[in-house]
C-alpha positions in Angstrom: -11.9 -43.2 -93.0 -14.3 -41.9 -95.8 -14.6 -43.3 -99.2 -12.7 -40.4 -100.6 -10.0 -41.2 -98.2 -10.0 -44.7 -99.1 -9.7 -43.7 -102.8 -6.9 -41.2 -102.1 -4.7 -43.9 -100.3 -5.2 -46.8 -102.8 -5.7 -46.6 -106.5 -8.5 -49.2 -106.9 -11.8 -48.1 -108.2 -15.4 -49.1 -109.2 -16.4 -51.7 -110.3 -13.2 -53.4 -108.7 -13.0 -51.5 -105.3 -13.5 -54.1 -102.6 -13.4 -52.0 -99.4 -16.6 -50.0 -98.6 -15.4 -48.6 -95.3 -12.3 -48.7 -92.8 -13.3 -49.8 -89.4 -9.9 -49.3 -87.9 -6.3 -48.7 -89.2 -3.1 -48.6 -87.3 0.5 -49.1 -88.4 0.3 -52.8 -88.1 -3.4 -53.8 -88.4 -6.5 -52.7 -90.5 -10.0 -53.8 -90.4 -12.2 -53.1 -93.4 -15.9 -54.0 -94.4 -17.6 -54.7 -97.7 -21.1 -55.5 -98.4 -21.9 -57.4 -101.7 -25.3 -56.1 -102.7 -26.1 -58.8 -105.4 -25.8 -56.0 -108.0 -22.0 -56.7 -108.6 -21.0 -57.6 -112.3 -19.7 -61.0 -111.4 -22.8 -62.6 -110.0 -24.3 -62.7 -113.5 -22.1 -65.5 -114.4 -20.8 -66.8 -110.9 -23.3 -68.7 -110.7 -26.6 -67.5 -112.3 -28.7 -70.0 -110.4 -26.6 -69.8 -107.2 -24.6 -66.6 -106.8 -21.2 -66.8 -105.0 -18.5 -64.2 -104.6 -15.5 -65.6 -106.3 -12.8 -66.7 -103.8 -10.2 -64.7 -105.7 -12.3 -61.4 -105.0 -12.1 -62.4 -101.4 -8.3 -62.4 -101.7 -8.6 -59.1 -103.7 -10.5 -57.6 -100.7 -7.6 -58.5 -98.3 -5.1 -57.4 -100.6 -6.7 -53.9 -100.8 -7.1 -53.7 -97.2 -3.3 -54.5 -97.2 -2.8 -51.5 -99.6 -4.6 -49.3 -97.1 -2.3 -50.6 -94.2 0.7 -49.9 -96.6 -0.3 -46.3 -97.1 0.6 -45.7 -93.6 4.2 -46.7 -94.5 5.0 -45.6 -97.8 4.7 -42.2 -99.6 1.4 -41.6 -101.5 3.2 -39.2 -104.2 1.3 -40.8 -107.1 4.4 -42.2 -108.7 4.1 -45.7 -107.3 1.4 -48.3 -106.8 1.0 -51.2 -104.5 1.4 -54.4 -106.1 1.3 -58.1 -104.7 4.4 -60.1 -105.1 3.4 -63.3 -103.5 0.2 -65.0 -102.5 0.3 -68.4 -100.5 -1.4 -70.7 -98.2 -4.7 -69.6 -99.2 -7.6 -71.4 -97.6 -11.4 -71.0 -98.2 -13.9 -72.0 -95.6 -17.2 -70.4 -96.5 -19.0 -68.9 -99.3 -20.1 -65.4 -99.4 -23.5 -64.8 -101.0 -25.4 -61.6 -102.2 -26.5 -59.4 -99.2 -23.6 -60.6 -97.0 -21.1 -58.3 -95.4 -17.5 -59.3 -95.0 -15.2 -58.1 -92.4 -11.5 -58.0 -93.7 -8.7 -58.1 -91.2 -5.1 -57.7 -92.3 -2.2 -57.7 -90.1 1.5 -56.6 -91.0 3.9 -59.4 -89.9 7.1 -58.2 -91.2 8.8 -55.5 -93.2 12.1 -55.9 -95.0 13.0 -52.6 -96.7 10.1 -52.1 -99.0 8.8 -55.7 -98.8 5.8 -56.1 -96.5 4.5 -59.6 -95.5 0.9 -59.7 -94.3 -1.7 -62.1 -93.0 -5.3 -61.5 -94.1 -8.7 -63.0 -92.8 -12.0 -62.5 -94.4 -14.8 -63.2 -92.2 -18.6 -63.4 -92.6 -21.0 -63.4 -89.5 -17.8 -63.8 -87.3 -16.7 -66.9 -89.0 -13.6 -67.2 -91.2 -14.5 -67.5 -94.9 -10.9 -67.1 -96.3 -7.4 -66.9 -95.0 -4.2 -66.0 -96.9 -0.7 -64.8 -96.6 0.8 -62.4 -99.1 3.6 -60.1 -99.7 3.4 -56.6 -101.4 5.7 -53.8 -102.6 5.4 -50.7 -104.7 6.0 -50.4 -108.3 6.8 -47.4 -110.5 3.8 -46.3 -112.4 4.5 -46.4 -116.2 
């Protein structure tokens, strides 16, 4: 999937787009990658002497990957946007530093009508950096 195709599938844009490329995508599983260059805006204050990617942005990367997965199940008519309705059982295991590439793996565990329940893993160097479960749906654009 090209960057243009990613931006057609989800509404996120720079500086908040947390997916550089899609490695694989099926109806139930997606694998994406993102490299943090060190030039991202948040490193200036998180933390100036020891820059670390905020954990909430690792969750955001997984949720954006989940939105890409949902794009295979829901119409992309521009009238609705993917939204997170629940996030739970979040665990952080490793820090991500400038220059590191994350691999985001999201699996669709269950679908009930327009509610999607997903499991996400964010990995660095083959090791789990963050794990989370979350639920998504679509909301009307206003």
